[in-house]
Every structure is written in C-alpha cells, then in structure tokens.
C-alpha positions in Angstrom: -42.9 -39.4 -23.7 -47.3 -38.5 -24.6 -49.1 -38.6 -21.4 -51.9 -36.9 -23.3 -55.6 -39.2 -22.1 -57.9 -36.6 -22.3 -58.7 -33.6 -25.3 -57.3 -30.5 -26.1 -58.4 -27.3 -24.1 -60.0 -24.8 -25.6 -57.0 -22.1 -24.2 -54.6 -21.6 -21.0 -56.4 -23.1 -17.6 -56.6 -20.7 -15.6 -56.3 -22.7 -11.9 -57.7 -19.8 -10.4 -60.9 -20.4 -12.2 -63.3 -23.2 -11.6 -67.3 -24.9 -12.6 -66.7 -28.1 -10.7 -65.2 -28.0 -7.0 -64.3 -31.2 -4.1 -68.0 -30.7 -3.1 -69.4 -31.9 -5.8 -67.5 -35.9 -5.4 -70.2 -38.6 -4.0 -68.6 -39.7 -1.3 -69.4 -42.8 0.7 -67.5 -42.4 4.0 -65.2 -39.7 5.0 -61.9 -41.6 5.9 -61.7 -43.1 2.1 -59.8 -40.4 1.1 -59.0 -38.1 4.6 -55.2 -36.6 4.7 -54.8 -37.4 8.5 -52.2 -36.1 9.8 -50.2 -38.0 13.7 -49.3 -35.9 16.2 -46.8 -37.8 19.0 -48.4 -36.4 22.1 -45.1 -35.9 24.2 -43.9 -34.0 20.6 -45.5 -31.7 19.6 -46.3 -28.8 22.0 -46.2 -28.4 25.9 -48.0 -25.9 27.3 -46.3 -25.7 30.8 -43.1 -25.9 30.6 -42.4 -29.3 32.1 -40.4 -30.8 28.5 -42.9 -33.2 27.4 -45.6 -32.1 25.3 -49.1 -32.0 26.3 -53.0 -31.8 25.3 -53.4 -28.2 25.8 -50.0 -27.4 23.7 -52.1 -29.6 21.2 -55.6 -27.4 21.8 -53.3 -24.0 21.6 -51.6 -25.4 18.2 -54.4 -27.2 16.2 -55.4 -23.7 13.8 -51.2 -25.0 12.4 -53.2 -28.3 11.3 -56.3 -26.2 9.7 -54.6 -24.2 8.2 -52.6 -26.9 6.8 -55.3 -28.2 5.1 -55.7 -32.2 6.6 -59.1 -33.9 7.8 -58.4 -34.8 11.0 -55.7 -35.6 13.8 -54.6 -39.1 15.4 -53.4 -39.1 18.4 -50.7 -41.0 20.1 -51.6 -42.7 23.6 -51.8 -40.1 26.0 -53.4 -42.6 29.1 -52.2 -43.0 32.3 -48.5 -44.2 32.1 -45.2 -45.3 33.3 -43.9 -44.5 29.9 -41.7 -47.4 29.2 -42.9 -47.5 25.3 -44.0 -44.2 25.0 -47.5 -44.2 26.7 -47.8 -47.4 24.9 -47.8 -49.1 28.3 -51.0 -48.0 29.7 -52.0 -48.5 32.8 -55.5 -46.7 33.2 -57.6 -46.4 30.0 -59.9 -44.0 30.9 -57.7 -41.4 32.3 -55.4 -38.4 31.1 -51.5 -39.4 32.1 -51.4 -35.9 34.4 -48.1 -34.8 32.4 -50.3 -34.6 29.8 -54.1 -33.3 31.4 -56.6 -34.3 32.5 -60.0 -35.9 31.4 -61.4 -32.2 31.0 -58.3 -30.4 29.2 -58.7 -33.7 26.3 -62.4 -32.3 25.9 -61.3 -28.6 25.7 -59.3 -30.5 23.2 -61.9 -32.3 20.9 -64.4 -30.3 21.3 -62.2 -27.5 19.3 -60.6 -29.5 16.7 -64.3 -30.2 15.7 -64.8 -26.3 15.5 -62.0 -26.1 12.8 -63.7 -28.9 10.9 -61.4 -31.3 12.3 -61.9 -34.7 13.3 -60.1 -36.6 15.9 -59.0 -40.3 16.0 -57.6 -41.5 19.5 -54.6 -44.8 19.4 -55.9 -47.9 21.9 -53.3 -50.1 23.1 -55.3 -53.6 23.2 -52.4 -56.5 22.8 -50.7 -55.2 26.4 -51.6 -53.4 29.2 -48.6 -51.5 31.6 -47.4 -54.4 34.1 -48.8 -51.3 36.6 -52.2 -51.9 35.4 -54.4 -52.8 38.9 -55.0 -56.5 36.4 -51.1 -57.7 36.5 -50.8 -56.3 39.8 -54.1 -58.3 41.5 -52.1 -61.1 38.7 -48.8 -61.2 40.6 -50.3 -61.5 43.8 -52.6 -64.5 42.9 -52.1 -67.7 42.8 -51.3 -70.2 39.6 -55.2 -71.0 37.2 -56.2 -67.8 39.0 -59.0 -65.6 37.7 -56.2 -62.7 37.4 -53.7 -64.6 36.3 -56.2 -65.8 33.1 -56.6 -62.3 32.4 -52.7 -62.6 30.4 -51.2 -65.6 29.3 -49.1 -67.4 32.3 -47.1 -70.7 31.6 -44.7 -72.7 34.0 -41.3 -72.6 32.3 -39.8 -75.2 30.3 -36.9 -78.2 31.6 -36.9 -79.7 34.7 -37.4 -76.6 37.4 -39.6 -74.4 35.2 -36.3 -72.3 34.7 -36.7 -72.4 30.9 -38.8 -70.2 29.3 -42.7 -71.8 27.9 -40.7 -71.4 24.1 -38.8 -69.5 22.0 -40.6 -66.5 21.3 -38.9 -63.4 20.4 -39.4 -60.1 21.8 -40.3 -57.0 19.2 -37.7 -55.1 21.3 -34.6 -57.8 21.6 -34.7 -61.1 23.6 -36.9 -62.9 25.3 -40.7 -63.3 25.3 -41.1 -64.3 28.1 -40.6 -63.4 32.2 -40.5 -65.2 35.2 -42.3 -64.2 38.5 -42.1 -65.2 41.7 -44.7 -66.4 43.6 -46.3 -64.8 46.5 -44.2 -66.6 49.0 -41.1 -65.9 47.0 -40.4 -69.0 45.2 -39.7 -69.1 41.3 -42.9 -69.4 39.4 -43.9 -69.0 36.0 -43.6 -66.9 33.4 -45.7 -63.8 31.9 -45.4 -63.4 28.1 -44.5 -60.0 26.4 -44.2 -59.4 22.5 -42.8 -56.1 23.4 -41.1 -54.8 26.9 -40.7 -56.7 29.6 -43.3 -54.0 31.5 -45.9 -54.8 28.7 -47.9 -58.0 29.5 -49.9 -59.3 26.8 -53.6 -59.9 27.8 -55.0 -63.5 27.1 -57.7 -62.3 24.3 -59.0 -65.7 24.7 -61.2 -64.5 28.5 -64.8 -63.3 27.7 -63.5 -60.6 30.6 -60.9 -59.0 28.0 -62.9 -58.4 25.1 -66.1 -57.2 26.9 -63.5 -55.0 29.1 -61.8 -53.1 26.0 -65.6 -52.4 24.8 -66.2 -50.5 27.9 -63.0 -48.5 26.9 -64.4 -47.8 23.4 -67.7 -46.6 24.8 -66.5 -44.3 27.4 -64.4 -42.6 24.3 -67.2 -42.6 22.4 -69.1 -41.4 24.4 -66.5 -38.9 24.9 -66.9 -37.6 20.8 -63.4 -39.3 19.3 -64.6 -39.7 15.6 -62.4 -43.4 16.0 -59.1 -45.5 16.8 -56.3 -46.4 15.7 -55.6 -49.2 17.3 -51.8 -50.6 17.9 -50.5 -54.3 17.1 -53.8 -54.8 15.6 -52.3 -57.7 14.4 -51.5 -59.2 17.6 -54.4 -60.0 20.0 -54.7 -63.8 19.1 -51.9 -66.2 19.5 -52.1 -69.7 17.8 -53.1 -72.7 20.4 -50.1 -74.9 22.1 -48.1 -71.6 21.8 -45.4 -73.6 19.5 -41.7 -73.1 19.0 -40.9 -71.0 15.7 -37.7 -72.5 15.7 -35.3 -69.7 14.7 -34.8 -65.8 16.0 -37.5 -64.0 14.9 -36.3 -59.6 14.7 -35.7 -60.6 11.0 -39.2 -62.5 10.1 -41.5 -59.8 11.1 -43.8 -58.8 8.8 -42.4 -60.8 5.8 -43.3 -65.1 7.3 -46.2 -66.2 9.1 -45.7 -66.6 12.7 -48.1 -68.6 15.7 -48.3 -65.2 17.7 -49.5 -62.2 14.9 -52.7 -62.3 12.1 -54.9 -65.3 14.0 -57.6 -65.4 11.9 -59.7 -65.0 15.7 -58.7 -60.9 15.6 -61.1 -60.9 13.5 -64.1 -62.0 15.1 -62.8 -59.7 17.7 -63.2 -56.4 14.8 -66.2 -57.4 13.7 -67.9 -56.6 17.0 -66.1 -53.4 17.5 -67.3 -52.5 14.1 -71.1 -53.6 15.8 -70.2 -51.5 18.6 -68.9 -47.7 15.8 -71.8 -48.2 13.7 -74.3 -48.2 16.9 -73.0 -44.8 17.2 -73.6 -41.1 15.2 -70.8 -39.4 12.4 -69.4 -42.2 11.1 -66.7 -43.6 14.2 -63.5 -45.6 12.1 -61.2 -48.0 13.1 -57.9 -48.4 11.7 -55.6 -51.4 12.1 -51.5 -51.1 12.6 -51.2 -54.7 11.3 -47.9 -55.4 10.1 -48.4 -58.8 7.8 -46.8 -60.7 5.1 -49.0 -59.4 1.8 -51.4 -57.0 1.1 -54.2 -59.4 0.8 -54.2 -60.9 4.2 -53.7 -56.8 4.9 -57.4 -56.6 3.8 -58.6 -58.7 5.1 -58.7 -56.6 8.4 -60.8 -54.4 5.6 -63.7 -56.3 5.0 -67.2 -54.8 4.8 -67.8 -56.2 8.2 -65.0 -55.7 10.1 -61.9 -52.3 10.4 -62.1 -49.2 8.6 -58.5 -48.6 7.5 -55.7 -50.8 7.7 -51.8 -48.7 7.3 -49.6 -49.7 4.6 -46.6 -50.6 5.3 -45.8 -51.8 2.1 -45.6 -48.8 0.5 -43.8 -47.3 3.8 -41.2 -49.4 3.7 -40.6 -49.1 -0.2 -37.5 -47.6 -1.5 -36.9 -45.0 -3.9 -37.5 -46.9 -6.6 -40.2 -46.4 -9.9 -40.3 -49.9 -10.4 -39.9 -50.9 -7.0 -43.6 -48.3 -5.6 -45.5 -49.0 -9.0 -45.7 -53.1 -8.2 -46.8 -51.9 -4.0 -49.6 -49.8 -5.7 -50.4 -51.7 -7.9 -50.9 -55.0 -5.0 -52.3 -52.7 -2.8 -55.5 -51.0 -5.1 -55.9 -54.3 -6.1 -56.1 -56.5 -2.5 -58.0 -53.6 -1.8 -60.3 -53.0 -4.3 -60.9 -57.1 -4.1 -63.4 -55.5 -0.3 -64.7 -52.6 -1.1 -61.4 -50.8 1.1 -59.8 -47.4 0.2 -55.5 -47.8 -0.1 -54.0 -46.0 2.6 -50.6 -44.0 2.0 -48.3 -43.8 4.5 -44.3 -42.0 4.2 -43.1 -41.8 8.5 -44.5 -42.6 11.5 -43.7 -42.7 15.6 -42.3 -46.6 15.0 -39.5 -46.2 11.5 -36.8 -43.6 10.7 -38.2 -40.0 9.3 -38.4 -40.7 5.1 -35.9 -37.2 4.4 -33.4 -39.3 5.4 -34.3 -43.4 5.1 -34.1 -41.2 1.0 -31.1 -40.1 1.1 -30.8 -37.0 3.6 -29.8 -34.3 3.4 -30.2 -32.1 0.0 -31.0 -35.8 -2.3 -33.2 -36.6 0.8 -35.7 -33.4 1.1 -36.1 -33.2 -2.5 -37.0 -36.9 -2.8 -39.5 -36.7 0.2 -41.3 -33.2 -1.4 -41.7 -35.5 -4.8 -42.9 -38.4 -2.7 -44.9 -36.2 -0.9 -47.2 -35.2 -4.3 -46.7 -39.1 -5.1 -48.7 -40.0 -1.9 -51.5 -37.7 -2.1 -52.6 -38.3 -5.5 -53.1 -41.6 -5.2 -56.7 -43.2 -4.8 -57.3 -43.1 -0.9 -56.7 -41.4 2.1 -53.4 -40.2 3.2 -51.7 -39.8 6.9 -48.5 -37.8 8.2 -46.9 -37.9 10.7 -46.3 -34.5 12.6 -43.3 -32.6 11.1 -43.1 -34.1 7.8 -44.4 -30.7 6.2 -41.4 -29.1 7.5 -38.6 -32.1 6.3 -37.5 -33.0 9.2 -34.9 -35.6 9.2 -34.1 -38.6 11.1 -31.6 -37.2 14.8 -29.3 -39.7 14.4 -26.8 -38.5 17.2 -29.1 -37.8 20.3 -26.4 -38.5 23.0 -26.4 -42.0 24.4 -27.8 -40.2 27.8 -31.2 -39.0 26.8 -32.0 -41.9 24.3 -35.5 -43.4 26.1 -36.7 -46.4 23.8 -37.1 -49.6 25.1 -34.7 -51.6 21.9 -31.8 -49.4 23.2 -31.2 -51.0 26.2 -32.8 -54.6 25.6 -31.0 -55.1 22.0 -27.5 -54.2 25.0 -27.1 -50.6 23.8 -26.4 -51.3 20.2 -29.6 -50.3 18.3 -30.7 -46.9 19.3 -34.4 -47.5 18.8 -36.8 -45.0 17.2 -36.1 -41.8 20.1 -34.8 -40.2 16.6 -37.9 -39.9 15.2 -39.6 -38.3 18.1 -37.5 -35.1 18.3 -40.2 -32.5 19.7 -41.7 -30.1 16.3 -39.6 -26.4 16.4 -42.2 -23.5 15.8 -40.4 -20.5 15.9 -37.5 -18.7 17.5 -33.8 -19.4 16.5 -32.9 -21.4 19.2 -34.1 -24.8 20.9 -36.7 -24.9 22.6 -37.9 -23.1 19.2 -41.5 -22.4 20.9 -42.4 -25.7 21.2 -41.7 -25.5 24.8 -41.9 -21.8 27.2 -38.3 -20.5 26.9 -35.5 -21.4 29.4 -37.9 -24.9 29.4 -35.4 -28.0 28.7 -37.6 -30.2 26.4 -37.3 -34.0 27.1 -35.4 -35.2 23.6 -33.3 -32.4 23.3 -33.5 -30.4 19.5 -30.9 -29.2 17.2 -30.5 -26.1 16.9 -29.5 -26.8 13.1 -33.6 -26.5 13.0 -33.3 -23.1 12.9 -34.1 -22.6 9.6 -36.8 -25.5 9.2 -38.7 -24.0 12.3 -42.7 -23.7 10.8 -42.1 -19.9 11.4 -39.5 -19.6 9.0 -40.5 -22.0 6.4 -43.9 -19.2 6.6 -41.6 -17.2 5.1 -40.3 -18.7 3.0 -42.9 -19.7 -0.3 -40.7 -22.6 -1.3 -40.3 -24.4 1.6 -41.4 -28.1 2.3 -44.6 -26.4 4.5 -45.4 -24.1 1.8 -44.9 -27.4 -0.8 -48.0 -29.0 1.8 -50.7 -26.8 2.5 -50.5 -25.9 -1.2 -50.9 -30.1 -2.7 -53.1 -30.4 0.5 -56.0 -27.2 -1.1 -55.2 -29.4 -4.9 -56.7 -32.0 -3.2 -59.1 -31.2 -1.3 -60.2 -29.0 -4.8 -59.6 -31.4 -7.3 -61.9 -33.8 -8.4 -59.7 -36.9 -9.7 -58.4 -36.9 -6.6 -59.7 -38.1 -2.7 -60.6 -41.8 -3.5 -61.0 -43.6 -6.7 -58.3 -45.4 -9.2 -55.7 -44.3 -10.7 -54.7 -46.0 -15.2 -50.6 -45.2 -15.6 -49.5 -44.1 -18.3 -45.9 -45.1 -20.7 -43.3 -44.0 -19.4 -39.8 -44.0 -19.6 -37.9 -46.5 -17.1 -37.6 -44.9 -14.1 -40.3 -42.1 -14.5 -43.8 -42.7 -13.1 -46.8 -41.4 -14.9 -50.7 -42.4 -14.0 -53.9 -40.2 -15.0 -56.5 -39.9 -12.6 -60.6 -38.3 -14.2 -61.4 -36.2 -14.8 -58.5 -33.9 -16.2 -55.6 -35.0 -13.6 -51.8 -36.6 -14.3 -49.4 -37.1 -12.2 -45.2 -37.6 -13.2 -42.7 -38.4 -10.9 -38.5 -38.7 -12.0 -36.7 -40.9 -10.4 -33.5 -40.8 -12.2 -30.9 -38.7 -11.5 -31.1 -36.4 -14.9 -34.4 -34.6 -16.2 -35.9 -36.1 -18.3 -38.5 -34.4 -21.5 -42.5 -35.0 -21.6 -44.8 -34.1 -23.7 -47.2 -33.2 -22.2 -51.1 -31.2 -21.5 -52.7 -29.1 -19.6 -51.5 -26.9 -16.6 -49.2 -27.2 -13.7 -51.0 -27.4 -10.6 -48.0 -27.6 -8.3 -44.4 -29.0 -8.7 -42.4 -30.3 -6.0 -38.8 -28.5 -8.2 -39.0 -25.8 -10.3 -40.5 -27.4 -13.9 -39.9 -26.0 -17.1 -42.7 -25.7 -20.0 -41.3 -25.0 -23.7 -43.3 -24.7 -26.6 -43.0 -26.2 -29.6 -45.0 -26.7 -32.8 -45.9 -30.7 -31.7 -47.4 -28.6 -28.6 -46.0 -28.7 -24.9 -42.6 -30.2 -23.3 -42.2 -30.3 -19.9 -38.7 -30.5 -18.0 -38.8 -32.6 -15.2 -35.5 -32.3 -13.4 -34.3 -35.1 -10.9 -36.4 -36.9 -8.4 -39.5 -35.1 -9.1 -43.3 -35.4 -9.3 -45.8 -32.8 -10.6 -49.3 -32.2 -10.6 -51.2 -31.5 -14.0 -54.5 -30.6 -15.2 -56.7 -30.4 -17.9 -59.7 -29.9 -15.1 -60.6 -26.3 -14.0 -60.0 -26.2 -10.4 -60.9 -23.0 -7.5 -57.9 -22.6 -5.0 -57.2 -20.1 -2.3 
C-alpha cells in the first residue's frame, strides 16, 4: 500500500531538528485541541489517611499531570454530599465535603494548577440534587402545590388512591423513577421523580427560581477562578410536557431512541443563558456537556456558537475495536460538529464505563489495543479526554468483594449488576503493596487496590521506557509540538481491510492495524511514535513499514522539536 501524500524529503528527518513548533498554530480557543485529564476525586490521592482521595492529595500530585503533558484537569464532584452516588448527589453546591477538604484547599489546588499551566474544570450537577439538600428537606415538609415542592417534580399518583407511579418512567439505576412520600400528617402523599437514585430528586427547570440558583452557583465558582464546567446529565433537565408514558422498559433505550425526559429542546435555552454568563468572564471559560443523545447531529446542537463549547463523544467511547465501525463514527462526529464549527472530543474511558483495556479484550491483547487506541485518539482532530489511570493501562477490577460495592446500581438492580466501582479503584502510585502510595502506609482505601498492580504503579512505569506511561508522555509531547495535530481536519488514505490510515497537514500520517497479523505498508517519513515496536525496511522502491497486529504508528515528514 502506498501512503505517500507529501513530496519526499531531502534526507532522513531527525525529530530533534525543527523550524516549526506548536506555537505557530492559529488557536481559536484553547479548548478546541486541549487534552483534559479526568480526576475522580475520591480515587486520585489521599493526603490524610482516611482512605478517600481529597483535594490536598490532588494538589500534591499535580506534577504528574504537568509531566504527562495535559492541558487541563476535570474534577468530579467534591461538594457536600452523602455520597449516595459518588458525589453526584449534591447537598451544598457552594462548599467542599469535609471528606475532601475545605474551600481553602480547593483554592490552593486551583492556584497550584494555574502555576503549572493547567486549567481546572469542575463538575456541575444541575439535573438533580441530593435528598439531603435544604430545598428537598423543605419540600418534604411542605404541602402539595407549595413553592418548595415546585422546585422539584412532584405529582399525584395514579390508581384509585394514588398508589401507582404517575407514569412508567424507569430509573437509570434500575427500578421505577418515582418514589412516594408521606404528607406532614403521615398519610400517603405525592410521588417525586428521580431519574437516578431515590436520593437524587430531579429539579423542576421550568421553575425560574431553579434557573437563577444555578446561575448564582456558576458565578460562585467562576469568581473563585475555575476555567469551566463539565455538566452532568446535560440532556436531562427539561422533561416533555405532560410527562407521557414511554410504553416500554427504558434500560436498553438510553442514547438509542427519543425519550420524553432526555434531549428536549428546552435545554438549549438554559445553555444560551449559561454561555452568556461564561462569555462575561475573562480567560475563555468553557462548558462541556455530558449529553447521551441518539445521533451526532443531535449532540452537535449543544455546540452551536451561542451554547456550549464541547460535548463528550459517546459514540466513539462505546465503539468496538473495529476499523470500519470506528471510521464511521469518526466521520459522522467530524461532519456533525463541523456543521456548527465546533471541535470534536474523543474519549476512551470515564468513571461511568468499563475501562477500555478490559473492553478491548483484557490481558495482553487489551493492553496492546489500548496502546494503539491512545495513538489513534490523540491523532484525531479536536480535543481528547484521558481518564485517570488510563495512562497506566489500568484494567477494570472485576472481582471486587460484594461487601465493598457502593454503586447504587448494585442495590437497585437487586444485586445483579455490579455497577461502576470497578473503574473507580484508587490509583497506584508507588511501592510494592497496597495502598501503593495512594494513602499513607497502613490506610484502608475506600475500594481495595489489587496487589497485582505493583507492576503498573506510576513509579514502576517511570523506570520502563516501553511502559504505557512513557507512551502517553511521548504521544502528548509530539501532539503538543507537531503543527498538524490538535484542531483541524484529516484525510483518509486508502488502506487494506482492517487498517485505518489518515493524513493531517502539514506532513503527518497515522496508521492503525486492527488485524490479528502484521501488515506491510509502503510509507514515507520518519516514525515519531508507535504503540509497539515497528520495523522499517528499505527497498529499491522505498521504505516499507511492517506494522504488527493491534498497533498504531505516527509518521511525519515535518521536522518537529521534541524534549
């Protein structure tokens, strides 16, 4: 196969020589090609030995992110919370849960991150509060039809005595999405909606008081200096008028079909008001949507010029390790976002899905595919997200003892679905035994860390130039310096079945072999980085690249200065 799309160079390229660096790129907004690292606060670093990660621990480990080469970090919720759903049940949006520290600890973390050149994005949870939130406590103590109840979605039940839920909506975590309350006098009362856990009552976003409260919350954190927000359940705040039945179980429909409680047109007016607020602050503050919608065109509506800056690409995240499927998703995503002049984001894992090492087959083959997927992802136009531990090749922990499982899915599914705890196990930093530097020696971590992780700690991978950690550092360094990478476009190159190849200008080629056997390709340019060792053979007709199975390779005819 001939991959050449650029004229031959005068001689072999030395990657240490350059006249062009990333500083020569035209930047239309830092988020358009940013690499953002997701920190799951409870599982990143524990400074005080209580087994839970905390803000001080994160601050003490920020150099790891700076040396990795990312542009920003996204913090999952650290607000006051009963932790019924990992902090996504917020009882106070303007303070830090004592388990994670104080507002002063947050300010210190933010200041240190900015010193290191890292921006900080925080989670905002607008679809629901905790049942411990003062608003909901007041609602339960108030009468039906009261202003306190109108902040949430309370409805009378169906049936002769209101004993049936108001409609057939299901909770995302299993079971019905409605719970009946008792009136202040002890009699059975109305039902309230909770699309997630029973301790996460949905807010009524058609109540102006709710909208004003969240604008105030955003101002609180913007005034402290945060660089943006990741919006949890960004597609869920507005429900269809009349709350109609779906007519069937919904667990298998999420993100596949239209539902009366997701992706309603009214959410877009909310985000127009949020965008006006963000634009009123200096420093290019951004908002990122977690929007599970049923096609890329619908997702792109959240990214129109007067709405949000980014939306997670769940079609890419949920794709199998398959060349044809991934190419279709990449093309559809780029086309939909180009129509609204928005960058595309690329995500392989997060705190809600099985880690991709395991999804891609686990063991050695899962590791190989994860390495190749990292290079594919970081070569695509737009922005990329890295989930903590991805840079270490952490697998899903599938054998956690049932006694330690905390995800509400475990209980609400009748103890049949283990939930998401397996991707939330704390990071192993150093040492030969748990807690591997995550907590002080002798601490018991909130989820146990496998002893087998001693070989993939940060410290052990630091010593191994072939490790996943070094691959990520090398790839991110190249991405930061190569003028073809980041925001922009790509052009596919004809390739054999189960091989993807594309070019980006100036002078960059990415090739990925999905086959179970090596493939030999005609190429031109120098190898910048490869997920596995590759072989270049010189022939009378030019260079031939032998690309092993499940391997990705970056080549360039553009001189690039690297550390």
